[in-house]
N, C-alpha and C positions, 0 to 999 in steps of 0.2 A: 403154660408158662416162662418165661424166662427166671433167672436166679433174681434177687433185690437188689445187686448193686445198684441198678435204676434208680435213683430219687425222683418218684413221682411228684408233678408240681400243681399248681391248681389250674393252672392254664391246659394240663393234659385232661385233666378232671372233667374242666369246662367244656373241652373239645370234644370228647366222646359224648358229653350228654348233650349236647347241641344234634346230637342224631337221635336223638327220641321225644317224640312228635305226642302232642296231647292230639290224639286221633279225631274227637271233636273239632277245636280248636284248628286246628293245622297249621300248627307252627310250634316252633322246639320249644322245649321249656325251660329253657337258658334263655332265649328271648322272650318269655311271659312272665321271666321274675320267678317264677316257682323257686329255685335252688336257693338255700338259705342256709347259716352257717356251718359253714363248709371249713373242716377244719382237717389238716396232716398231720397227722404224725409217725414218721417213717414210713413203713409199710403199710398201717394202717389210715382207710378216709373216712369220716364222717359227715355227713350233711342230713337236713331235713328237706324233702320236697312238701312245698306247701301250694297245694290246689284251690280252689277257687271257692270248693264247698265241700262238707266231708262225707257228702249224698253221691261223690263222683262212683259213677260207675263202672271204670276202669282203674281204680286206685291200685288194686296188685298189678293188675298187665301193667302198669306204669312201673311201678316198687320195683318188679322183677328184671323188668327189662334196663334201667338202672344200674342195677345190681349188678347184672352179668356184662355190662359195658365198662365198667366202669374197674371188675374185678381181670378182665383180661388184659389192662392196662400192665406194662411192666415194674415192676416194684411195689407192686399189692398186693396182700396180705389175706387182710382185712380189712370186710367195708360195711358199714351202719348206717342204713338208713330210715329215719322218721318221716313215717308219713302225717303232714297238720293241715290245715284247712286256714283260711280265713276269708269269709265270706266276703264278697266286694256287694260293694252299697252300690244298688244300681241309680243314681240319680235321676227327677223325673223331676219337671217343673209341673208345681199345683194349686192349686188354691187353698191348700190346707199339708203344714208340716205333720209328718208323725214325728216327733221328737224320739231318736234313742231305734229306730226302725230303721235297717239293708234295704230291707225287700218287701215290700208289700204285693200277696199274689193274689189274684180274685180267682175264686172258681164258680166258673157260673153253665147254666144250662138255659136254653130259648123257652121250653118250658118245666111245667112243676113234674114229680113223680119218677123221678131216672134216677135218683139215687143222689145226686148232687150231696147234700149235708152228709150223708154218711159215708160219701170218696172222701169230703172235705177233713175230716175228722179223723177217717185213718192215713189220710196222704199224711197231715201234721203228725202225727205219732210216730209217721214213718222215718218224717225229716229228722224228728225229737229221736230217733234209735238213731240214729249217725253221729249224734253228738250235737245238734245245730240247734241253738236257742230260737223257738218256736212259740208264737200266738196266735189264737185262733177267734177270730172277730166272726160272729153268728151274724150279716145284715139284715137278714132276713124277717123283717119287721112283723111281719102277719102271722109266719108260721114258722115261729123259733122252737127249733128241737133239739139243736148242740145238746142243752141244758139237760135233758132225757139222756142221751146216748151218752154223757159221759159220767151222768149218775151227779147233777149238781144240784145244790140247792140253797135257797137264802140271799138278798139283795147284797149287791156289793157294797165294800167300804168307800168312803170317801176322806180325801186331803184334805188340808186347813185350806187349801184354793178348791177347794169342791168339782176336786178332779175324783172320775172313778177308779179302785183297782181294780185291775182283774182277780177275780178267780184261779187257783191254780188246779190241776190234778191231771196225773200221770204224765207231770213235765210239763204240759202245755199253761202257757198263760191264756184267759178266756174271759170274753164279754160276749152278752146275748140281751135283747130283748127279756128272754124269757125270765133273767135276773129279775127284774124289774115289774113284772107283772105274776098275779097266780097262775096257776095250772089252766084253771077255766074260765078266765078274764079274757075274753074277745080284744080285740089292738084294732079301736074303730077311731082310724083316723084319718083326715084330710092330707091331700100332696105337703102343707106347709108343713103339718108336726113331723111326717116323716122325715122330710128334709133335715128338720132341728135336728132328731136324734140321734141317723145318720153322722150330720155335720157333730155333734158330742160326741160318738164313737172314734170317729175318726180323728178329732182333735184335744177329746178333753179325758184322755183313758192314758192311766202310768202305765204303759208298755215297759219303758224300762229298756233295758240293751236287747234286743231283739234280731236273729237275721233273718226269719223270717216272719210274717205276719199273714195266715193267710185267711182270705175273705172269704165264707161262704155269702156269695150273692143268692139275694132273691130271685126266684124265679122270672124269667120273660125279657122283656126289655120296656120296660116302662117306666114311670118317673122313678121312682129310686132307684132304678138300677144306671139312668144316666146320673143322677145325685151322685152315686159313689165314685161312675166310670169319671165324669167331668171334675170330682172334689178330690180326690184322695190318686195321691203319688204311685200309681199301680203300675210294678214294675215288669208285670206281664201278666197274662191269663191264660185260663186252660179250660176249654168246655167239654161238660158231659153229655154222652148223648146215651143212647142206648140204638139195637139194632134197625129199629123199623122205619119204615119209611117217613111215618109222621115226626118221628123223635129226629129224624137226619134232616127235615128241612126245616125243624127250630133250631136245629145246631148252627145251620145257615146263618137266620138271620141273626142270632147273638153273635158271631163272627164278624159279620156288617155293621152290629154298634160298636164292639172294640177296634173295628176298622173306623170307623166316624169320628173316634176323638185319640187315634194317633196310639192305642194299644197295645204292644204285639200280643200275638198269640201265639201262643208258647208251644200249643198241640192241641189235640184233640185223643180225650180218653173213654172210650165204648164198654160203658158198666151191662151188668145183666148179657154178659156176652155168649156166653155159653153155660151148659149144665154137665157135670160129671156125675156118673151113676154111679152109687155105692157099688151096690152089686156086682153091674159087670165094669164098671172102670174105662167107661168110655167117654165119649163127650160127645153132645146133643148141645145141636145150634136150636134152640126153641122158636129163635125167632127169624132170624135170617142168620148167614155167614157173610161177613166179612165188609159189611154196612160203613160202619166206620171207617175203617181203611180205606176204602172207596172212596168216600170224600173228602175223607184227608187229606189224600192224591188230586182229586178233583179241586179244590178252597187252598191246595199249595201250602199246607201247613202240616206238620211230623203228628206220627200215630204215634200216643205216650206208650199204648199199649190198654190192654184187655182187664176187664175185671168179672170173673164167675159168677154166676146166679150160683148161692152158696145160703142154705136158713143159717148155718151160725151166724153171718156176718146179719143179719136183722135179728136173731137174737143174742146177740153178743150186744147191737145197739141197744134194744130194747132193756137189757137188764145193768147197760147203764157201765160196761167194760167192753168198749170196742174191740173188734176182733186181735187187729194187729197188738192190741196190746194182753187182749185175753189167749191168742193161739198166735203165738211168735213164731214156730216152725209154719203153719197151716200153708195152704200153695193158697187162699187168699191173700193171706199177709205178702204171702211171696209178688203175688202182681203187684200190691200198694206199694213196695216197697221198690220194686222196679219201678213202678210209675213216678215216684217220687224224685228217684234217683234219675231221670232222663228230664224230668219238670227242671230238677236242681240246675242238670247239666246245660239246659236251653237257656237258662236263665244268666247261665255265667257267660255263653257266649255272648247274649244278647249285650252282658256291660262290658265285654273287651272291646266288642264292637262298638258299641257307646264313646267308648275311651279314644276311638278314633275320629272322633265325630266333633265340630269346631263346636263350643258348648253358647255361642251367639246364632250358632242354626237352632240349635235347639228351644233356644229363650223365643226364638221368633214363631217355631212350628207350633208350643204352647202356644204362645199370644195370637195369633189364629186360629187353633183349634177353640179358645175359651173364646171366641168369640162371635163361633158357628152358632 
């Protein structure tokens, strides 16, 4: 580096930062509006890089590249970079507005028994661990299991306006049918009653300020699922599957359901993907290998990651302390964190792409879909 006689300017700094690209969005971070609070004090440069999600998987890579580029400028002896995040709201037209929630994300499966609720809970906790404000809605009316997985009991409070107040656990705000019925009471409701409670969960809960509301969808593609996809302002959806052929067939059905209501599918997650033996430390594909990734390629959607078969995942849920909270350094937790980062990244990409679309086109698209 040359001597400091040269005085660096704001234009100099922004010029080199324009060579730093977000690898997912394929645009430079200056054009994306990521650079904030740029301050130059002689040979010292300070600025913030404001990402679109605290779960950005390339956060440290971007920080290092920015540091190296600025330090290479003549006249710069010190560079201080703060990595911040401001989650963008992917505004979606729908019949129900959920006040204070930036992004509503559905976690779905074409069939039961694939570990959807366990994945929803751990993904929500993984997002929360990045610093995001996260809520979890257990929309499985007939089989609510999230209260057990989080160790939450009791009925929710109501406000003077008769709105439900979410329970809180491990930093998550949570609402579930399980809070409104006893553990051994079956929910024997017909379609209109299910529709009504789902509408209440969507529009009459005091979620307050959330970056993400994770909706644990009921399994399948019936009336309850259609109520949610047509009524909720879903910013995106992910589909949980397992490696078996029958589960992958049902995953395709789930994808088609979201396509019909114009909800973008952010990707596919393969649960119960493989097992690592404690004694031999080798990977064993109990069902089959690569089924989820193959289907994601066939359907043209991203493959977000795979979750291993781990007895501790089930044990942690049974004890009311999910594995992301109970064993934050475990391989299973790392899998959930990687998937959460990939989800958030895909949503950020969808949000920025949405900024380029004429709002009138979106209104027309929603009106056409709601009339189908």
